[in-house]
C-alpha positions in Angstrom: 165.1 -23.6 133.8 163.4 -22.8 137.1 160.5 -21.2 135.3 159.9 -24.3 133.2 160.0 -26.4 136.4 157.6 -24.1 138.2 155.3 -24.1 135.2 155.4 -28.0 135.1 154.9 -28.1 138.9 152.0 -25.6 138.8 150.4 -27.5 135.9 150.7 -30.8 137.8 149.2 -29.2 140.9 146.4 -27.8 138.9 145.7 -31.2 137.4 145.8 -33.0 140.8 143.6 -30.3 142.3 141.1 -30.5 139.4 140.9 -34.3 139.6 140.4 -34.2 143.3 137.6 -31.7 143.0 135.9 -33.8 140.3 136.2 -37.0 142.2 135.2 -35.3 145.4 132.0 -34.1 143.7 131.0 -37.5 142.3 128.0 -39.1 143.9 127.3 -42.7 144.5 123.9 -44.4 144.3 122.6 -45.0 147.8 122.1 -48.7 148.6 118.5 -48.0 149.5 117.8 -46.7 145.9 117.9 -50.2 144.5 116.1 -52.0 147.3 112.6 -53.3 146.8 110.1 -52.0 149.4 106.4 -52.7 149.9 105.4 -49.6 147.9 107.4 -50.9 144.9 105.6 -54.2 145.0 102.2 -52.4 145.2 103.2 -50.1 142.3 104.2 -53.0 140.1 100.9 -54.8 140.8 99.0 -51.7 139.8 101.1 -51.2 136.6 101.2 -54.8 135.4 98.7 -57.3 134.0 99.1 -60.7 132.6 97.5 -61.8 129.3 97.0 -65.4 128.4 98.5 -65.4 125.0 102.0 -66.0 123.6 101.6 -63.6 120.7 103.6 -60.6 121.9 103.3 -58.8 118.6 99.6 -58.8 118.9 99.8 -57.4 122.4 102.2 -54.7 121.3 99.9 -53.8 118.4 96.9 -53.5 120.7 98.9 -51.4 123.1 100.1 -49.0 120.3 96.5 -48.7 119.0 95.1 -48.0 122.5 97.7 -45.4 123.2 96.9 -43.6 119.9 93.2 -43.8 120.7 94.0 -42.1 124.1 95.7 -39.2 122.2 99.3 -40.3 122.6 101.8 -40.1 119.8 104.2 -43.0 119.5 107.7 -41.7 120.1 109.5 -45.1 120.0 108.6 -48.7 119.4 110.9 -51.6 119.6 108.9 -54.8 119.1 112.0 -57.1 119.5 112.4 -55.7 123.0 108.7 -55.4 123.8 108.9 -51.6 124.3 106.6 -48.7 123.3 107.1 -45.1 124.4 104.5 -42.5 123.7 103.7 -38.9 124.8 101.1 -36.2 124.5 101.2 -32.5 125.1 98.4 -30.9 127.2 97.6 -27.6 128.8 98.6 -27.4 132.5 97.1 -24.0 133.5 95.4 -23.9 136.9 93.0 -21.2 137.8 94.1 -21.3 141.4 97.7 -20.7 140.5 96.8 -17.8 138.2 94.7 -16.1 140.9 97.6 -16.6 143.4 100.1 -15.2 140.9 97.9 -12.1 140.3 97.5 -11.6 144.1 101.3 -11.8 144.5 101.7 -9.2 141.7 99.2 -6.8 143.2 100.3 -7.2 146.8 104.0 -7.4 146.5 104.8 -6.4 142.9 106.3 -9.8 142.2 105.5 -11.8 139.1 105.4 -15.5 139.9 105.4 -18.2 137.2 102.5 -20.5 136.9 102.1 -23.9 135.3 101.7 -23.5 131.5 101.9 -26.8 129.6 102.8 -30.5 130.2 104.0 -33.6 128.4 102.4 -36.8 129.6 104.5 -39.9 128.8 103.5 -43.5 128.7 105.9 -46.4 128.6 104.7 -50.0 127.9 107.0 -53.0 128.4 106.0 -56.5 127.6 107.6 -59.7 128.8 106.8 -63.3 128.0 106.3 -65.3 131.2 105.1 -68.9 131.5 102.8 -69.2 128.5 101.5 -65.6 128.8 102.6 -62.0 128.4 103.1 -59.6 131.2 102.3 -56.0 130.2 103.6 -53.1 132.4 102.6 -49.6 131.7 103.8 -46.4 133.5 102.6 -42.9 133.2 104.7 -39.8 134.0 104.3 -36.1 133.4 106.6 -33.1 133.0 105.1 -29.7 133.7 106.7 -26.4 132.4 105.9 -23.0 133.9 105.4 -19.7 132.1 109.2 -19.1 132.3 109.9 -22.3 130.4 111.3 -24.0 133.5 110.3 -27.5 134.6 108.1 -27.0 137.6 107.1 -30.6 138.2 108.3 -34.0 137.2 106.1 -36.7 138.6 104.9 -40.2 138.2 101.1 -40.5 137.7 99.9 -43.3 140.0 96.1 -42.9 140.2 94.7 -46.5 140.3 91.8 -45.5 138.1 94.2 -44.5 135.3 95.8 -47.9 135.3 92.6 -49.9 135.7 91.0 -48.0 132.8 94.1 -48.6 130.6 94.0 -52.3 131.2 90.3 -52.6 130.8 90.5 -51.0 127.4 93.6 -53.1 126.6 91.7 -56.3 127.4 89.0 -55.2 124.9 91.6 -54.3 122.3 93.5 -57.6 122.7 90.1 -59.4 122.2 89.4 -57.4 119.0 93.0 -58.0 117.7 92.8 -61.7 118.4 89.4 -62.0 116.6 90.4 -59.6 113.8 87.4 -57.4 114.5 
């Protein structure tokens, strides 16, 4: 009888201990994570353009065609939600990293991983607003090293990239609208 009570008590203590560890390890989202800051506004301005049309399907079609012209493969497309996700794989080797890795190997006998390949992702979201369509595009990249580990995960925020995208999209929308 005592053994069964001890077993029940120890099981209960183990459960309480496990739950307290799990809840103690949980993290909450910091309040500042959801706050808008001046950089967020600048980023949105860089990533968003307004097109004076109400034909969202035409805009999405032009975005999909442009992404494909830029070498992206369409991963997902949900026209009812105004969403396109695309990606492309590229080489990420850097001569400077390779030289550094060779130097480390020669000097210290340590093999260091270098960037190997990357996946560049593009996300397009459209939203009808006041007689027009807002188009927002974002670019990110994930870089894997020679050990197969993610070495970098970053947002690409060069203004030239976004300006070039929207310049080409404007031309594509014009061609779509005039069925050229």
